[in-house]
Kinemage of the C-alpha trace (Angstrom):
@kinemage 1
@onewidth
@group {chain A} dominant
@subgroup {mainchain}
@vectorlist {calphas} color= white
{ca unk a 1} P 7.615 -1.460 18.206
{ca unk a 2} L 5.774 -0.037 15.173
{ca unk a 3} L 4.160 3.312 14.684
{ca unk a 4} L 2.278 4.935 11.752
{ca unk a 5} L 1.416 8.555 12.088
{ca unk a 6} L -0.689 10.479 9.621
{ca unk a 7} L -0.596 14.107 9.019
{ca unk a 8} L -2.247 16.618 6.690
{ca unk a 9} L -5.780 16.377 7.317
{ca unk a 10} L -8.062 19.382 7.523
{ca unk a 11} L -10.988 21.452 6.172
{ca unk a 12} L -11.104 22.298 2.482
{ca unk a 13} L -13.977 23.439 -0.034
{ca unk a 14} L -15.354 21.361 -2.668
{ca unk a 15} L -12.772 21.335 -5.689
{ca unk a 16} L -9.974 21.692 -3.369
{ca unk a 17} L -7.014 19.575 -2.638
{ca unk a 18} L -5.220 18.201 0.195
{ca unk a 19} L -2.094 15.987 0.640
{ca unk a 20} L -1.927 13.394 3.301
{ca unk a 21} L 1.244 11.871 4.792
{ca unk a 22} L 1.846 8.598 6.692
{ca unk a 23} L 5.468 7.909 8.232
{ca unk a 24} L 6.392 4.457 9.336
{ca unk a 25} L 8.595 3.985 12.351
{ca unk a 26} L 9.918 1.106 14.529
{ca unk a 27} L 9.979 -1.878 12.183
{ca unk a 28} L 11.152 -1.108 8.585
{ca unk a 29} L 11.939 -4.251 7.152
{ca unk a 30} L 9.433 -6.755 5.297
{ca unk a 31} L 6.773 -3.634 4.956
{ca unk a 32} L 5.458 -4.821 1.560
{ca unk a 33} L 2.147 -2.818 1.382
{ca unk a 34} L 1.182 0.507 2.498
{ca unk a 35} L -2.380 1.938 2.113
{ca unk a 36} L -4.858 4.597 2.819
{ca unk a 37} L -8.345 3.781 4.137
{ca unk a 38} L -11.459 6.256 5.056
{ca unk a 39} L -14.343 5.743 7.251
{ca unk a 40} L -17.389 8.175 7.273
{ca unk a 41} L -19.976 8.171 10.164
{ca unk a 42} L -22.412 5.460 9.684
{ca unk a 43} L -20.399 3.804 6.922
{ca unk a 44} L -18.038 0.999 6.892
{ca unk a 45} L -14.269 1.317 6.448
{ca unk a 46} L -13.256 1.111 3.068
{ca unk a 47} L -10.016 0.909 1.033
{ca unk a 48} L -8.943 4.325 -0.942
{ca unk a 49} L -5.641 3.442 -2.388
{ca unk a 50} L -2.776 1.359 -1.625
{ca unk a 51} L 0.920 0.940 -2.931
{ca unk a 52} L 3.261 -2.057 -2.937
{ca unk a 53} L 7.000 -1.584 -2.161
{ca unk a 54} L 7.452 -2.363 -6.085
{ca unk a 55} L 5.134 0.690 -6.802
{ca unk a 56} L 2.038 -1.190 -8.066
{ca unk a 57} L -1.011 0.911 -7.157
{ca unk a 58} L -4.741 0.091 -6.600
{ca unk a 59} L -7.601 2.632 -6.218
{ca unk a 60} L -11.236 2.598 -5.218
{ca unk a 61} L -13.472 3.453 -8.325
{ca unk a 62} L -14.801 6.683 -6.264
{ca unk a 63} L -11.355 8.255 -6.235
{ca unk a 64} L -9.820 7.123 -9.603
{ca unk a 65} L -8.417 10.071 -11.499
{ca unk a 66} L -8.787 12.531 -8.509
{ca unk a 67} L -6.441 10.608 -5.789
{ca unk a 68} L -2.652 9.777 -6.555
{ca unk a 69} L -1.210 7.367 -3.824
{ca unk a 70} L 2.847 7.670 -3.838
{ca unk a 71} L 5.602 6.327 -1.338
{ca unk a 72} L 9.047 6.958 -0.743
{ca unk a 73} L 10.822 3.736 0.761
{ca unk a 74} L 13.699 5.372 1.500
{ca unk a 75} L 11.835 7.382 3.987
{ca unk a 76} L 9.262 4.847 4.948
{ca unk a 77} L 6.572 7.266 3.759
{ca unk a 78} L 3.325 7.038 1.881
{ca unk a 79} L 1.207 10.102 0.671
{ca unk a 80} L -1.991 10.576 -0.879
{ca unk a 81} L -2.532 13.664 -3.044
{ca unk a 82} L -6.296 14.439 -3.100
{ca unk a 83} L -7.683 16.643 -5.924
{ca unk a 84} L -11.222 17.758 -7.044
{ca unk a 85} L -12.501 17.004 -3.455
{ca unk a 86} L -16.076 16.253 -2.751
{ca unk a 87} L -18.467 16.462 0.167
{ca unk a 88} L -18.671 12.637 0.082
{ca unk a 89} L -14.901 12.311 0.597
{ca unk a 90} L -15.464 13.608 4.260
{ca unk a 91} L -14.000 10.937 6.363
{ca unk a 92} L -11.369 10.182 8.843
{ca unk a 93} L -8.485 8.742 6.910
{ca unk a 94} L -6.336 5.985 8.151
{ca unk a 95} L -2.820 4.883 7.277
{ca unk a 96} L -2.227 0.986 7.171
{ca unk a 97} L 0.799 -1.066 6.865
{ca unk a 98} L 1.220 -4.699 6.120
{ca unk a 99} L 4.400 -6.319 7.047
{ca unk a 100} L 5.383 -9.910 5.878
{ca unk a 101} L 5.202 -12.272 8.935
{ca unk a 102} L 3.799 -9.481 11.144
{ca unk a 103} L 0.314 -8.725 9.741
{ca unk a 104} L -1.334 -5.257 9.469
{ca unk a 105} L -0.955 -2.013 11.789
{ca unk a 106} L -3.186 1.011 11.518
{ca unk a 107} L -2.343 4.864 12.139
{ca unk a 108} L -4.535 6.953 14.444
{ca unk a 109} L -6.366 8.526 11.670
{ca unk a 110} L -6.732 12.031 10.282
{ca unk a 111} L -9.898 14.227 9.841
{ca unk a 112} L -10.743 15.276 6.281
{ca unk a 113} L -13.645 17.595 5.868
{ca unk a 114} L -14.754 18.616 2.498
{ca unk a 115} L -17.392 21.637 3.016
{ca unk a 116} L -18.456 25.008 1.737
């Protein structure tokens, strides 16, 4: 069995920072890609950032220069450092893992609210 668990969400003022964490467990081989997605009310779920096992990163245009994705392969962890947060960043943030020969699995999500 496989499990992805997010943590670190919360309420923050505009311009503030949060760091999200995602821990993978249960099937730790052939995990090739991990990423962060978000979904705001009334909007489609969208890719925020992802990172390969080789450390190659990809970001949505809306977060470039503000967010940083990183990973610790030995710990099967992925992180999202979010700086200069804006109200439009408010969403439920989901961690996703992609396994070769196994497909995609999602975490339960963590709420990020940016408001004054």
